[in-house]
N, C-alpha and C positions, 0 to 999 in steps of 0.2 A: 745161166751160170751162176747168177747171184744166189739162187736158192741152194745150189750145190755147194757153194762156198760156205754158206752159213751152216749147212749140215756137217761140214768138215772142220768147223772151227774148234780144233782141238790142239792141245799141247802134246809134246813128244811123249810125256808120261802121264797123261790124264786129261780129263775135261778141263776146259778153260775156266769155267765157273764151277765152284765146288758145290756139292750137295750139302745142305746144312746139316751139321752134327751138333745138336743142341745139348746133349748130355753133359759133357765135360764143362762147358762154359757155365751152364746153369747150376751144376752141382758144386763147383769150386767155390769155397768160401773166401779165397784169397783175392785181393784186388791187385791185378797185375798192372805194372807200369810199362807202357810201350812208348818208346821214342820214335818220332817220325821226322826225318830231315830231308829237305828237297832243295835243289838249286832253283826251282821255279816257284809257282804260286800254289793255290789251294786245290786245283783240280785233282791231282793224284791223291792228296790227303782225303778228300771227300770220298773218292772211290774206295780207298783203303778202309775207311770207316764203314762203308756199306758192306764190304767183305767181312769185317768183324761182326757186324750186326747179323749178317746171314748165318754166322756160326754160333749165334746165341750170346755174344758178348754185349754187355750194356755199359756204356760209359757212365762212370760215377757209381756203378754198382759192383761190377767185377773186373773192370778195366779202366785205366786212366791213360789217355793218349797225350803225351807231351810233344807238341809240334814245333818245329823250327824251320822257317821258310826263308830262303835267301832272295827270292824275287829277282833272280838273274844276277845278283851281285855275289859272285862266287867267293870273293875275299872274306865274306862274313861266315862262310861255312866252317872253318877250323874252330872259331870261337863257339859257334852253335853246337858243333859236335862235342867239344870239351864240356859244354854245359850239360848236355844229355848224360855224358859219362859221370859227371859229378853227382847227378841226381840218382845214380845207380838204378837206371831203368833195367827191366828184365830182358828186353829185346830192343834193338834199334832197326827200324825199317828205313831204307834209303831210296830216294828217287833222284836219278841223275848220276852220271859218272863222277863229276866233281864232288858231290856229296858223299859218294861211296869212298872216294880217295881221302876226304877229310876224316871220315869215321875210321877208316883203316889205320891212319896215322895216329889216331887218338886211343884206340883200344884194340887189344888182341884177345880179350877174354869175354866181353859181352857178346852174345849171339847177334849176328847182323843178317838181315834179310834184304836182298836186292829186289826192288820192285821194278823200276824203269831204268835200266842200266845197259850200256852198250855191250862191250865184250869184256867180261870179268877175267878171262884167262889172259888176253893180251894186255890188259891193264894191270895184271899182277895181283888181282884180288884173291884168286883161287888157283890151286894147282891144276885142276881139270874140271870139266863140267860134271863128269860122272862121280868123281871123288874130290870135292872141294878141299878137304884136308885141313881146314882151320876153323875159325869162328864165323865164316861167311858162307851163305848159301842163298838160294832164291831163284831169280829169273834172269835170262839174258836176251837182249834184243838183237844180238849179233846175227847177221845172216849175210853170207858172202854174195848172194844173188841180188841183194837190194840195189847196190850202186848201178848195176847193169839195167835193172828195171827202171830206175829213175831216169837214166840216160835214154832208154828206149822211149819212155813217155815224153821226154823233152823233144825228141826228134819227131814223134808222132803228132805233137801239137803244132809245131812250126818246122816242117821238114826243110832242111837245107840252110836254116838260119843259125846264127852263132849262139852257143850255149855258154852260160856262166854258172859258177857255184858260189854260194854264200856260206862261209864256214867260220867257226870260232877257233882261233889258233890255240886257245887254252884247253881245248878238248881233244884228247888223243885220238878218239875214234873219228872225229871230223877230219883230222889230218890224214888218216888212213883212207877215209872215204874219198877225199879229193884225189889221192893217188889212184884209187881203184877206178873212179870215173874217168880220169884222164887216160888210164891204161885201156879201158874199154874203147875209148875213142881211137886211140892209136892202133889197136888191133883191127879196127874197122877202116883204117886209113883216113880218118876224119880229123880235122883240126882239134887239138885237145882243148877242152873248156878252160876258160880263164877263171881263176879263183880270186875272190875278194874276201877279206877277213874283217871280222868285227868281234872284239872281246868285251865291249861295253855298249850300253844303250846309245851313247853319243856317237859311237863309231859306225852304227848301222847305216845311217844316212850317207856318210862318207863312202861306205862300201858300195852303195847303190850309185852314187855319183861316179865312182870309178868304173863300175860295170857299164854305165851309160856311155862313158867316154870310149869304152872298148866296143861299143855298138852291139851289146848283148841283147838278144831278142827273147831268150828264155832263161830263167834263173832257177837253179835247183837249190833249195834251202835245206841245209843239212840239220839233223836233229840235235838239239841241245837246249838246256833250260833257258838260256838267255833269249833265244829266238822264240821259244814257245811262249815266254812271258810277254813278248813284244810282237806276237803274231799279227795283230791288227795293223801295227805300224809298218811291218814288212809288206803286208798285202797292199797297203795304201801306197807305199813307195814304188812297188812293182807296177801298179796301175799308173801312177804318176809318170813313170819312165817308160810306159808302154811296153812292159815286159810281161810275158806269160810266166807265172810262178808255179813251181812244183815243189811241194813240201812232203813231209814224211809222217804226218799223223792227221787225223780228221779235224783236230782242233784248228789247224791252219786253214783248211778249206772252209770251215765254219766261220772263221774270222776274215775270209776274203781272198785267200790265194786261189788260183785257178783250179788246182786240183791237189789231191794228196794221195800218197800210196805208202802204206806201211802198217805197222802193228797197231792194235787197239790198246792204247796206253791205259785207259780206264780199266780194261779187263785184266791187265797185268797187275795193277795196283790192288784190285779185288782179290786176285789169285794170291798175292803176297800174304794175305790174311791167313790162308791155309798153312803156309810155312810157319807163321807165328804160332798158330794153334798147335802144330806138331811139336814145336820147340817147347811151348808151355807144358805140353804133355810129357816132356822128357826126352824128345829126340835131340840128337847132337847135330849141329850144322854141318860138321865135317862128313857126316854120313848121309846127308840129304842131297841127292843129285840136283844140279841146276837145270831147269827146264828151258827149252827154246821154242819159239813159235813155229808153226808149220803153214800158216796161212795169213794173208794180209787183206786189207780192205782198200778199195779205190773209191774216193769221193770226188765229185766234180761240181764246181760252182758255176752254174750257167749265168748267174747275175754278173759275175766278174768277166765271163766270156763276152757278154754283151757290152760291158764297159770298154773292153779292149777291141771290140769289133771283130772278134774271132768266132769262127764256126768250129766247134769241137767235132771231130770225126764221129760219125754215127756209130761205128764199131766200138769206139772207146766208151761212148755213153752206154751201149748195150753191156759192156763189161763191168760197168760201175756197180758197186754195192749200194751207193746212195748218190742221188743227184739233187743239188740245192738249186731251187728255181725261185 
C-alpha cells in the first residue's frame, strides 16, 4: 500500500511537486521581493526556498526572501506582518493560520499565498476554494476526514483506553477539530475525549499534567505552530506520563511522538512556490483556485513504542509510509 500511496501523491489540481520551469525566472531582470511569515520555525521556510530554486529563482540574483518567524509566539505576528507590508514586498507567503490572519488584517492589496494553513474558507480568508475572490490564494490543509482518522488511530494503539486531545485555544481550526473528534466518539457510543489546552510554551506541561490527572492513555496532538515548534517537548512529556501520542505531521514522529498521520507540510511549502511564480508572471490571486490534499502519510516511531512498552499492531506497521527504528 505504501508504494500505491506514493504513486497517488497528488493534489486536486496538479502534481504535488512542480516540474521546474526555468525560463521566466532566469530571463527576468527584476529582483522580486518575497515575504515569508510563519507562526513556527524554519522548516517550512527552508522547503519554500527549495521550491523557488526548483523554479529557477536564485536568492540575491532575481529574488530576495524576507522572512519573519514567530517561533510559536503568535503575539509577534501582527508586528511582523506590518513590517513586511512596509517593505512593499511583491508577494507574501504565510505558514500557519495565525500568520495568515495577521497578514489578512494588515493588507488587502499585496498578493498572499497560503502555504501551510488549515481551513481558509472557515477562517474567512477567502470566499471559496474554487474562486478565492480577493488577494489570497494557495493551499488548504482542511480535510473533514482527518479527525476521524486520528481517533481511529488512537483506538487502534490502545483499544478501550481513555483518549485525550491537546489543542491550542487560540487556533480556530483546533477548536473545530476538538468538536469533530468528540463528535466521532459520541456517534460510536464511546466516552468523548478530554481536551487540554495550551496557548503558550509554559502551558504545555500543565496541559499534560491535567491529562495525566484525567488518566489519559493516548493523546491526540492537534496541528498548530506552537506545538510543531515544541514537538520534542511534547513527545518527551507524553513518554514521561506514559501516554501514547498521535500527531498530525511527520515532524512530530521524527521528534519522538509514537506516530503521526497527516499531510506532508514540506511538500505544501514547496508547492506554494508555484503559486508565487504564477503571480509574478501576472496571475491574479482571486482567480487561482486553492488546492487541497488527496492523500496523507503515516509515520510510526518504534523507538518511542519501546520506551512505552507498547507493541504497535502489525497491520498498522504494514500501512505505514515510514517506520522509525
